[in-house]
N, C-alpha and C positions, 0 to 999 in steps of 0.2 A: 556813832551812829549804830543802831541795832543792825545785826546781820545774822543770817542763819547759816550754819555749817551743813555739810552734806549728811551729818548724822542726826539732824533735826534739832540739835541744841542751838540755843541763841546766845550770842555774845555781843559785846560792844567794843568799839574802839575807844581808846582812852581820851581822845581829844576834848570832849565836853566835860570831863571830870577834872577835879582840881587839887588832889593831894600833892605835896604835903602842906599847902598853904591854907587848907580848909577841908571840910568834909566833902565826900563825893556829892556833887551837886545834882546829879541826874537821878531819876527814879529807876533803880535797877531791879525792882521787884519782878518784872516779867522775864528777866534774863537768867540763864542757867550759869553763866560764868562771865568773867571780865577778861579782856586782853589788853596788854599795854606793851609799848616799846620802851625798853629800859636799857640804856647803854651805860655801864659803870664808868665812873670818872675817878681818876687818881685824886686822892685827897678828899673825895666827896662821897665815899661809900656810905657813911652814916645817913646823909641826905637821900641817897638813892634807895637805901633800905627803908627809910621813913616814907618815901613815896609809895613803895610796894605795900608797906604796912597800912597806909591810908586806904588803899584800894581793898586790901584783904579785910579791913575792919567792917566793911558792909556785910560780911557774911557770905559772900559768893566766892567760889574758886577763882583764882587769878592765874592766867597763863601769861607768862612773859613771852609774847609772840614774836618779838624781834629783839635780839641782843647780839652784841659783838664787842670785842675789846678795841673800840675805836679810840678811846681816850684813857686807856690804862694798859698795863702789861698783861701778858697771859697769866702770870702768877696772881696778879690782882683780880683778874677775871675769874680764875678758879676759886679764889676766896670769896668773891661776890656770889658766884653760883651756890657755893656751900652755904653762905649766910642767908640766901633767899629760900632755902629748903623749908623753913617753918611756914612760909606764906605762899609759896608758888606751887601750883598744881602741875606745872610743866613749863618747859622752855622750848622755844623754836628759834631758828635763825634763818636768815636769807641765804639760800644756796646759789652760788654763782655759776654752777654747771661744770666745774672742773673737779676731777677726782683728786684724791691725795697724791696718787702717782703722777698725774699730769702737773699738779702744782709743784711737785718735787723735781720734775724733769723740765720745767718751763724756764722762764726767763730769770728765775731767782730774784724777781723784784720783791721789794719789801711787802707789797700787798699780797703777792702769792705766798710768801713765807708765813705771814701772819694768818692768812686764810687756811693754809695747811696745818698750822699749829692748832687753830680753832677747831677744824674738823677732827683732828687727832684727839683733842681734848674730849669732844662729845662722843667719839667712838669709845674712848676709854671709860667714859661715864656710863655707857649703856647698861652693862650688867648691874651696876649699883642702882641706877635710877629705876630700872625695870623691876627690882626687888624691893623698892622703897614704897611704903604705903603712902597714898596721897594725903594731903592735909585733911583734917577732920571736917572742913567746911564743904567738902564735896557732897553733892546731892545726887541721887540717882537720876539718870536722864528721863525727861518726860516723854511719854509715848503718844499722848493725845494733846494736841494744842487747839486753841480757838474755842469760840462759843459752841456750846452743845457737845464738847468733847467728852463730857461725863456720860453722855448717852450713846456713845459709839461702841 
């Protein structure tokens, strides 16, 4: 479903689209970028990367807007993030509200330990990601939308 972010760019959720089983089925021409949820799976990284490549093939920047190592190890997750760099314009994850310190001092549950590792991974990636040029498919944000925008 199309949606607009606070910066005026319009993106879409991945649900109506269909890679890797076929081409993107929706008209994405009015959108500035695409978003999808992509959770890497042990033994299925090739399929997961094909899904991403299918979205990127339409020529719009793709943001992996939700990802987490639910079905793989942290090492596999790190490899997955690295392998997505040619097609992903960025990565986001769901934040549960606990700091790294709170996760380390908490119950030491497997969920807290994994979330702590995931947050530490993204913190460690920040310097590298912020210095990496975005994929060539990025287009400048539009400043005028809608009918008659060319006359504003």
